[in-house]
All heavy atoms as an XYZ file, in Angstrom:
636
protein
N       0.754     -1.196      0.024
C      -0.042     -0.031      0.022
C       0.883      1.272      0.002
O       0.382      2.310      0.290
C      -0.852     -0.077      1.202
C      -2.035      0.684      1.216
S      -3.595     -0.189      0.775
C      -4.747      1.000      0.351
N       2.083      1.168     -0.238
C       2.966      2.280     -0.362
C       3.120      2.740     -1.769
O       3.177      1.917     -2.726
C       4.389      1.922      0.130
C       4.425      1.739      1.605
O       3.681      2.167      2.279
O       5.403      1.092      2.100
N       3.226      4.060     -1.991
C       3.406      4.658     -3.271
C       4.311      5.809     -3.004
O       3.836      6.845     -2.349
C       2.134      5.081     -3.984
C       2.323      5.784     -5.235
C       2.841      4.919     -6.412
C       2.186      7.050     -5.452
C       2.981      5.576     -7.482
C       2.403      7.746     -6.695
C       2.758      6.904     -7.713
N       5.465      5.817     -3.455
C       6.456      6.954     -3.288
C       6.637      7.273     -1.798
O       6.754      8.390     -1.380
C       6.026      8.211     -4.065
N       6.721      6.252     -0.982
C       6.899      6.457      0.411
C       5.643      6.797      1.282
O       5.820      7.006      2.441
N       4.511      6.824      0.624
C       3.353      7.251      1.264
C       2.469      6.039      1.522
O       2.060      5.395      0.632
C       2.558      8.363      0.575
C       1.396      8.999      1.441
S       0.545     10.318      0.647
C       1.858     11.453      0.391
N       2.051      5.818      2.801
C       1.142      4.688      2.999
C      -0.253      5.203      3.139
O      -0.659      5.855      4.061
C       1.535      4.002      4.440
C       0.813      2.727      4.719
O      -0.222      2.472      4.219
N       1.423      1.956      5.532
N      -1.003      4.878      2.086
C      -2.367      5.407      2.039
C      -3.389      4.883      3.210
O      -4.208      5.512      3.473
C      -2.953      5.153      0.585
C      -2.318      6.070     -0.421
C      -1.517      5.508     -1.436
C      -2.330      7.487     -0.406
C      -0.918      6.117     -2.337
C      -1.741      8.121     -1.391
C      -0.964      7.544     -2.309
O      -0.376      8.312     -3.269
N      -3.100      3.518      3.576
C      -3.834      3.021      4.552
C      -3.696      3.785      5.892
O      -4.531      4.158      6.629
C      -3.478      1.567      4.796
C      -4.255      0.849      5.907
C      -5.750      0.798      5.645
C      -3.834     -0.590      6.027
N      -2.280      4.283      6.134
C      -2.092      4.896      7.349
C      -2.742      6.241      7.342
O      -3.159      6.824      8.261
C      -0.491      5.007      7.496
N      -2.733      6.947      6.083
C      -3.420      8.251      5.914
C      -4.928      8.105      6.231
O      -5.499      8.907      6.974
C      -3.216      8.731      4.417
C      -4.113      9.921      4.185
C      -1.833      9.100      4.211
N      -5.508      7.109      5.833
C      -7.046      6.938      5.986
C      -7.209      6.661      7.566
O      -8.210      7.171      8.086
C      -7.596      5.838      5.129
C      -9.075      5.500      5.622
C      -7.536      6.092      3.768
N      -6.366      5.815      8.106
C      -6.465      5.396      9.543
C      -6.276      6.730     10.382
O      -6.941      7.064     11.409
C      -5.556      4.253      9.961
C      -5.423      4.099     11.535
C      -5.981      2.996      9.295
N      -5.287      7.507     10.009
C      -5.022      8.741     10.717
C      -6.196      9.744     10.707
O      -6.576     10.383     11.670
C      -3.751      9.442     10.210
N      -6.728      9.823      9.507
C      -7.944     10.718      9.268
C      -9.195     10.347     10.179
O      -9.832     10.989     10.723
C      -8.383     10.836      7.899
N      -9.383      8.866     10.129
C     -10.460      8.284     10.886
C     -10.262      8.530     12.392
O     -11.109      8.877     13.168
C     -10.624      6.869     10.558
N      -8.989      8.303     12.855
C      -8.651      8.530     14.236
C      -8.813      9.930     14.677
O      -9.402     10.234     15.748
C      -7.180      8.029     14.583
N      -8.417     10.852     13.832
C      -8.600     12.326     14.161
C     -10.130     12.740     14.179
O     -10.521     13.524     15.042
C      -7.902     13.020     13.096
O      -8.096     14.529     13.339
N     -10.923     12.149     13.317
C     -12.272     12.489     13.244
C     -12.999     11.872     14.542
O     -13.869     12.601     15.208
C     -13.007     11.851     12.009
C     -14.488     12.249     11.821
C     -14.708     13.449     11.335
C     -15.448     11.302     12.214
C     -16.098     13.783     11.255
C     -16.743     11.663     12.070
C     -17.157     12.795     11.623
N     -12.646     10.683     14.934
C     -13.207     10.028     16.037
C     -12.812     10.731     17.333
O     -13.638     11.067     18.218
C     -12.798      8.549     16.213
C     -13.455      7.769     15.032
C     -13.149      7.900     17.501
C     -12.948      6.311     14.735
N     -11.530     11.164     17.419
C     -11.089     11.861     18.503
C     -11.800     13.256     18.751
O     -12.226     13.656     19.785
C      -9.529     12.132     18.551
C      -9.073     12.977     19.679
C      -8.760     12.458     20.802
C      -8.792     14.331     19.461
C      -8.381     13.230     21.900
C      -8.346     15.097     20.457
C      -8.178     14.658     21.789
N     -11.998     13.958     17.686
C     -12.603     15.211     17.558
C     -14.169     15.048     18.009
O     -14.622     15.795     18.749
N     -14.748     13.982     17.563
C     -16.171     13.749     17.939
C     -16.319     13.429     19.345
O     -17.170     14.038     20.004
C     -16.591     12.485     17.194
O     -16.584     12.720     15.859
N     -15.527     12.694     19.968
C     -15.509     12.388     21.353
C     -15.210     13.608     22.224
O     -15.876     13.914     23.148
C     -14.517     11.191     21.845
C     -14.407     11.086     23.312
C     -14.919      9.920     21.163
N     -14.238     14.401     21.803
C     -13.872     15.640     22.502
C     -14.984     16.604     22.563
O     -15.315     17.150     23.557
C     -12.525     16.172     21.797
C     -12.142     17.492     22.430
C     -11.339     17.491     23.585
C     -12.417     18.709     21.853
C     -10.939     18.704     24.120
C     -11.887     19.874     22.377
C     -11.182     19.938     23.454
O     -10.770     21.018     24.062
N     -15.645     16.881     21.417
C     -16.570     17.906     21.231
C     -17.961     17.340     21.962
O     -18.845     18.110     22.416
C     -16.909     18.352     19.873
C     -15.754     19.262     19.527
C     -14.783     18.953     18.628
C     -15.728     20.412     20.124
C     -13.845     19.731     18.204
C     -14.602     21.315     19.572
C     -13.748     20.940     18.766
O     -12.689     21.887     18.355
N     -18.195     16.024     21.860
C     -19.346     15.490     22.602
C     -19.327     15.659     24.043
O     -20.373     15.894     24.774
C     -19.598     14.090     22.151
C     -20.284     13.922     20.876
S     -20.924     12.242     20.503
C     -19.427     11.250     20.595
N     -18.063     15.586     24.670
C     -17.853     15.703     26.141
C     -18.064     17.198     26.519
O     -18.482     17.503     27.586
C     -16.521     15.236     26.573
O     -15.559     15.982     25.930
C     -16.403     13.768     26.441
N     -17.900     18.136     25.569
C     -18.071     19.506     26.045
C     -19.344     20.118     25.492
O     -19.724     21.271     25.750
C     -16.879     20.367     25.171
C     -15.546     20.058     25.692
C     -14.536     20.750     24.811
C     -15.391     20.484     27.205
N     -20.242     19.196     24.936
C     -21.527     19.771     24.273
C     -22.507     20.363     25.453
O     -23.044     21.487     25.238
C     -22.195     18.674     23.527
N     -22.629     19.609     26.447
C     -23.502     20.141     27.511
C     -23.026     21.431     28.125
O     -23.799     22.372     28.419
C     -23.639     19.114     28.626
C     -24.415     17.953     28.214
C     -24.577     16.946     29.329
C     -25.302     15.704     28.867
N     -25.525     14.653     29.825
N     -21.736     21.637     28.446
C     -21.112     22.826     28.934
C     -21.349     23.983     27.994
O     -21.659     25.131     28.278
C     -19.738     22.673     29.300
N     -21.152     23.668     26.611
C     -21.238     24.710     25.658
C     -22.758     25.189     25.506
O     -22.915     26.336     25.454
C     -20.731     24.162     24.237
C     -20.883     24.961     23.089
C     -20.045     26.171     22.836
C     -21.728     25.013     22.029
N     -20.393     26.787     21.743
C     -21.488     26.094     21.209
C     -22.749     24.216     21.676
C     -22.167     26.380     20.051
C     -23.409     24.408     20.469
C     -23.181     25.487     19.680
N     -23.691     24.242     25.552
C     -25.083     24.637     25.458
C     -25.551     25.356     26.679
O     -26.267     26.306     26.634
C     -25.895     23.295     25.281
C     -25.967     22.684     23.939
C     -26.684     21.339     23.940
C     -26.506     23.713     22.885
N     -24.968     25.029     27.916
C     -25.392     25.643     29.117
C     -24.745     27.062     29.103
O     -25.341     27.981     29.577
C     -24.695     24.894     30.303
N     -23.625     27.228     28.588
C     -22.970     28.589     28.427
C     -23.802     29.525     27.605
O     -23.795     30.667     27.748
C     -21.550     28.514     28.013
N     -24.491     29.014     26.554
C     -25.239     29.653     25.623
C     -26.627     29.921     26.228
O     -27.443     30.735     25.653
C     -25.333     29.070     24.245
C     -24.125     29.138     23.500
C     -24.319     28.806     22.038
O     -25.406     28.324     21.665
N     -23.284     29.005     21.206
N     -27.121     29.196     27.214
C     -28.385     29.167     27.794
C     -29.462     28.631     26.861
O     -30.491     28.963     26.808
N     -29.029     27.534     26.016
C     -29.872     26.926     25.210
C     -29.985     25.437     25.525
O     -29.180     24.909     26.222
C     -29.521     27.119     23.722
C     -29.481     28.445     23.292
C     -28.689     28.646     21.947
N     -29.342     28.070     20.925
C     -28.928     28.091     19.591
N     -27.739     28.591     19.369
N     -29.667     27.508     18.693
N     -31.005     24.782     25.095
C     -31.130     23.373     25.197
C     -30.770     22.686     23.931
O     -30.749     23.294     22.905
C     -32.544     22.930     25.628
O     -33.500     23.228     24.536
C     -32.984     23.614     26.902
N     -30.607     21.355     24.007
C     -30.229     20.515     22.761
C     -31.361     20.658     21.812
O     -31.134     20.734     20.516
C     -30.022     19.159     23.218
C     -29.577     18.265     22.096
C     -29.209     16.890     22.477
C     -28.804     16.007     21.249
N     -28.527     14.669     21.673
N     -32.610     20.658     22.218
C     -33.788     20.665     21.261
C     -33.821     22.023     20.585
O     -34.185     22.146     19.431
C     -35.133     20.411     22.149
C     -35.256     19.031     22.552
C     -34.318     18.684     23.846
O     -34.039     19.706     24.640
O     -34.119     17.560     24.048
N     -33.499     23.098     21.315
C     -33.524     24.505     20.648
C     -32.504     24.574     19.684
O     -32.680     25.078     18.499
C     -33.332     25.462     21.772
C     -34.508     25.680     22.652
C     -34.175     26.592     23.750
O     -32.932     26.874     24.118
O     -35.005     27.225     24.461
N     -31.323     23.973     19.996
C     -30.172     24.165     18.976
C     -30.385     23.333     17.753
O     -30.238     23.652     16.574
C     -28.857     23.569     19.685
C     -27.698     23.510     18.801
C     -27.119     24.653     18.545
C     -27.236     22.306     18.235
C     -25.991     24.699     17.608
C     -26.162     22.404     17.344
C     -25.501     23.464     17.103
N     -31.023     22.070     17.974
C     -31.386     21.131     16.793
C     -32.481     21.816     15.906
O     -32.448     21.703     14.796
C     -31.741     19.840     17.206
C     -30.618     19.015     17.669
C     -31.035     17.613     18.158
O     -32.223     17.410     18.417
O     -30.159     16.739     18.493
N     -33.418     22.476     16.515
C     -34.477     23.036     15.787
C     -33.979     24.281     14.908
O     -34.355     24.598     13.825
C     -35.555     23.582     16.696
N     -32.987     25.002     15.502
C     -32.338     26.233     14.770
C     -31.390     25.690     13.627
O     -31.378     26.367     12.630
C     -31.611     27.064     15.746
N     -30.664     24.750     13.945
C     -29.445     24.282     12.960
C     -29.970     23.180     12.087
O     -29.341     23.031     11.010
C     -28.277     23.992     13.642
O     -28.574     22.760     14.469
N     -30.995     22.406     12.328
C     -31.335     21.298     11.542
C     -30.421     20.061     11.785
O     -29.649     20.160     12.663
N     -30.692     19.063     11.025
C     -29.921     17.868     11.200
C     -29.133     17.436      9.978
O     -29.222     16.214      9.548
C     -30.831     16.636     11.641
C     -31.346     16.877     13.046
C     -32.124     15.695     13.519
C     -32.507     15.903     14.997
N     -33.258     14.682     15.562
N     -28.476     18.352      9.392
C     -27.842     18.043      8.046
C     -26.532     17.382      8.313
O     -25.717     17.745      9.187
C     -27.577     19.424      7.391
O     -26.708     19.187      6.263
N     -26.146     16.391      7.593
C     -24.807     15.676      7.785
C     -23.656     16.465      7.058
O     -22.607     16.023      7.196
C     -25.044     14.240      7.104
C     -26.121     14.632      5.958
C     -27.030     15.693      6.582
N     -23.930     17.585      6.454
C     -22.891     18.284      5.751
C     -21.747     18.710      6.578
O     -20.586     18.441      6.147
C     -23.546     19.465      5.047
C     -22.707     20.184      4.024
C     -22.279     19.230      2.988
C     -23.394     21.450      3.419
N     -21.907     19.227      7.786
C     -20.684     19.530      8.603
C     -19.903     18.366      8.878
O     -18.627     18.497      8.861
C     -21.400     20.192     10.007
C     -22.708     20.529      9.499
C     -23.066     19.728      8.431
N     -20.456     17.096      9.144
C     -19.679     16.030      9.375
C     -18.942     15.444      8.057
O     -17.746     15.094      8.219
C     -20.606     14.912      9.982
C     -21.221     15.315     11.197
C     -22.636     15.616     11.116
C     -20.642     15.326     12.414
C     -23.352     15.926     12.316
C     -21.235     15.738     13.511
C     -22.616     16.023     13.562
N     -19.590     15.639      6.963
C     -18.822     15.284      5.777
C     -17.664     16.212      5.392
O     -16.537     15.820      5.157
C     -19.852     15.349      4.493
C     -20.895     14.103      4.819
C     -19.198     15.179      3.294
C     -22.021     14.330      3.810
N     -17.983     17.538      5.636
C     -16.893     18.458      5.503
C     -15.741     18.204      6.411
O     -14.495     18.276      5.962
C     -17.417     19.909      5.633
C     -18.400     20.272      4.427
C     -16.298     20.912      5.636
C     -19.185     21.566      4.553
N     -15.982     17.910      7.640
C     -14.977     17.663      8.702
C     -14.244     16.394      8.301
O     -12.958     16.441      8.437
C     -15.628     17.510     10.084
N     -14.825     15.429      7.840
C     -14.257     14.083      7.501
C     -13.199     14.359      6.319
O     -12.029     13.851      6.301
C     -15.255     13.055      7.188
N     -13.686     15.024      5.327
C     -12.818     15.387      4.211
C     -11.666     16.234      4.540
O     -10.568     15.932      4.101
C     -13.669     16.134      3.005
C     -12.876     16.559      1.915
C     -14.757     15.091      2.554
N     -11.992     17.186      5.460
C     -10.768     18.012      5.907
C      -9.756     17.213      6.727
O      -8.567     17.547      6.462
C     -11.401     19.172      6.762
N     -10.180     16.242      7.480
C      -9.150     15.465      8.284
C      -8.443     14.642      7.227
O      -7.239     14.397      7.399
C     -10.029     14.519      9.238
C     -10.699     15.351     10.314
C      -9.768     16.001     11.198
O      -8.646     15.706     11.283
N     -10.286     16.989     11.946
N      -9.118     14.058      6.254
C      -8.440     13.275      5.147
C      -7.442     14.136      4.406
O      -6.279     13.640      4.254
C      -9.346     12.667      4.260
C      -8.969     11.702      3.211
C      -8.304     10.513      3.918
C     -10.047     11.227      2.299
N      -7.701     15.331      4.073
C      -6.784     16.239      3.434
C      -5.482     16.514      4.299
O      -4.459     16.574      3.946
C      -7.464     17.513      2.870
C      -6.475     18.570      2.560
C      -8.443     17.237      1.803
N      -5.855     16.917      5.629
C      -4.810     17.127      6.522
C      -3.870     15.959      6.724
O      -2.598     16.188      6.795
C      -5.295     17.619      7.822
C      -5.901     19.074      7.713
S      -6.326     19.763      9.330
C      -7.863     18.918      9.688
N      -4.493     14.722      6.932
C      -3.581     13.624      6.999
C      -2.720     13.357      5.842
O      -1.559     12.994      5.849
C      -4.511     12.349      7.325
N      -3.337     13.569      4.595
C      -2.516     13.308      3.380
C      -1.459     14.350      3.290
O      -0.309     14.022      2.876
C      -3.545     13.516      2.251
C      -2.959     13.271      0.817
C      -2.694     11.896      0.422
C      -2.666     14.301      0.036
C      -2.143     11.603     -0.741
C      -1.988     13.952     -1.199
C      -1.765     12.729     -1.621
N      -1.700     15.590      3.607
C      -0.668     16.614      3.518
C       0.489     16.427      4.521
O       1.584     16.514      4.189
C      -1.252     17.970      3.785
C      -2.184     18.390      2.671
S      -1.506     18.243      0.907
C      -0.145     19.581      1.047
N       0.093     15.955      5.725
C       1.112     15.631      6.772
C       1.953     14.415      6.264
O       3.210     14.517      6.421
C       0.455     15.361      8.075
C       1.480     15.064      9.185
C       2.394     16.272      9.498
C       0.832     14.602     10.589
N       1.380     13.467      5.741
C       2.204     12.325      5.233
C       3.101     12.742      4.063
O       4.167     12.290      3.956
C       1.201     11.220      4.736
N       2.611     13.703      3.214
C       3.437     14.248      2.151
C       4.666     15.056      2.640
O       5.819     14.828      2.151
N       4.376     15.861      3.689
C       5.447     16.602      4.209
C       6.413     15.789      4.868
O       7.710     16.008      4.719
C       4.850     17.739      5.231
C       6.041     18.388      5.907
C       4.153     18.757      4.517
N       6.045     14.865      5.768
C       6.844     13.886      6.446
C       7.685     13.033      5.442
O       8.767     12.797      5.592
C       6.127     13.107      7.407
C       5.526     13.844      8.595
C       7.029     11.932      7.994
C       6.465     14.628      9.395
N       7.014     12.682      4.332
C       7.715     11.889      3.301
C       8.868     12.685      2.618
O       9.755     11.920      2.183
N       8.866     13.937      2.636
C      10.006     14.710      1.992
C      11.154     14.799      2.864
O      12.116     15.553      2.547
C       9.389     15.954      1.577
C       8.805     16.046      0.272
N       7.414     15.661      0.317
C       9.095     16.243     -1.006
C       6.978     15.710     -1.100
N       8.155     15.946     -1.741
N      11.128     14.238      4.165
C      12.246     14.375      4.936
C      13.465     13.606      4.618
O      14.578     13.983      4.898
C      11.864     14.066      6.415
C      10.981     15.012      7.223
C      10.615     14.352      8.573
C      11.473     16.422      7.314
N      13.231     12.632      3.929
C      14.313     11.748      3.333
C      14.192     10.300      3.793
O      13.415      9.989      4.762
N      15.094      9.523      3.230
C      15.068      8.033      3.555
C      15.619      7.926      5.047
O      16.449      8.537      5.515
C      16.133      7.356      2.617
C      16.187      5.936      2.995
C      15.759      7.472      1.188
N      14.859      6.996      5.656
C      15.065      6.823      7.169
C      14.608      7.869      8.107
O      14.845      7.636      9.342
N      14.033      8.872      7.673
C      13.535      9.960      8.493
C      11.988      9.858      8.690
O      11.443     10.699      9.504
C      13.844     11.460      8.032
C      15.313     11.618      7.901
C      15.915     11.651      9.180
O      15.375     12.230     10.181
N      17.072     10.915      9.369
N      11.296      8.968      8.138
C       9.878      8.845      8.379
C       9.706      7.922      9.640
O       9.744      6.673      9.519
C       9.157      8.255      7.202
C       7.749      8.147      7.350
C       9.473      9.107      5.970
N       9.627      8.522     10.730
C       9.411      7.797     12.034
C       8.198      8.408     12.747
O       7.734      9.545     12.496
C      10.702      8.057     12.792
O      10.821      9.384     13.137
C      11.918      7.493     12.144
N       7.789      7.738     13.677
C       6.683      8.243     14.545
C       7.036      9.495     15.269
O       6.246     10.451     15.444
C       6.332      7.130     15.514
C       6.847      5.831     14.797
C       7.901      6.242     14.012
N       8.254      9.678     15.669
C       8.703     10.828     16.425
C       8.655     11.965     15.531
O       8.238     13.093     15.925
C      10.183     10.525     17.043
C      10.246      9.462     17.996
C      10.836     11.902     17.615
C       9.316      9.681     19.279
N       9.119     11.882     14.198
C       9.178     12.956     13.250
C       7.711     13.314     12.948
O       7.455     14.431     12.601
C       9.904     12.608     12.060
C      11.414     12.732     12.306
O      11.923     13.300     13.316
N      12.218     12.068     11.438
N       6.886     12.296     13.020
C       5.437     12.589     12.703
C       4.818     13.363     13.804
O       3.959     14.187     13.551
N       5.190     13.139     14.989
C       4.618     13.830     16.174
C       5.197     15.259     16.107
O       4.500     16.198     16.286
C       4.931     13.096     17.411
C       4.122     11.800     17.491
C       4.544     13.986     18.659
C       4.466     10.961     18.659
């Protein structure tokens, strides 16, 4: 699954992991965010609707970012593509 030093499976896994981490992170803060605005979940859903478009955009953005990071790290040179350099 390597092409020119880029592992596409790793890119997809990184994008999925980032999307899942972001989902969990924001779901834990949702109640505090709604309380700070003085709104309920029902009021927010009525105002914003239930469109999947924000989630699709976020998933595509995570995929683009993972692909670009893999490309930048891949340009470091032979033997330099390590988890430490990725972090």
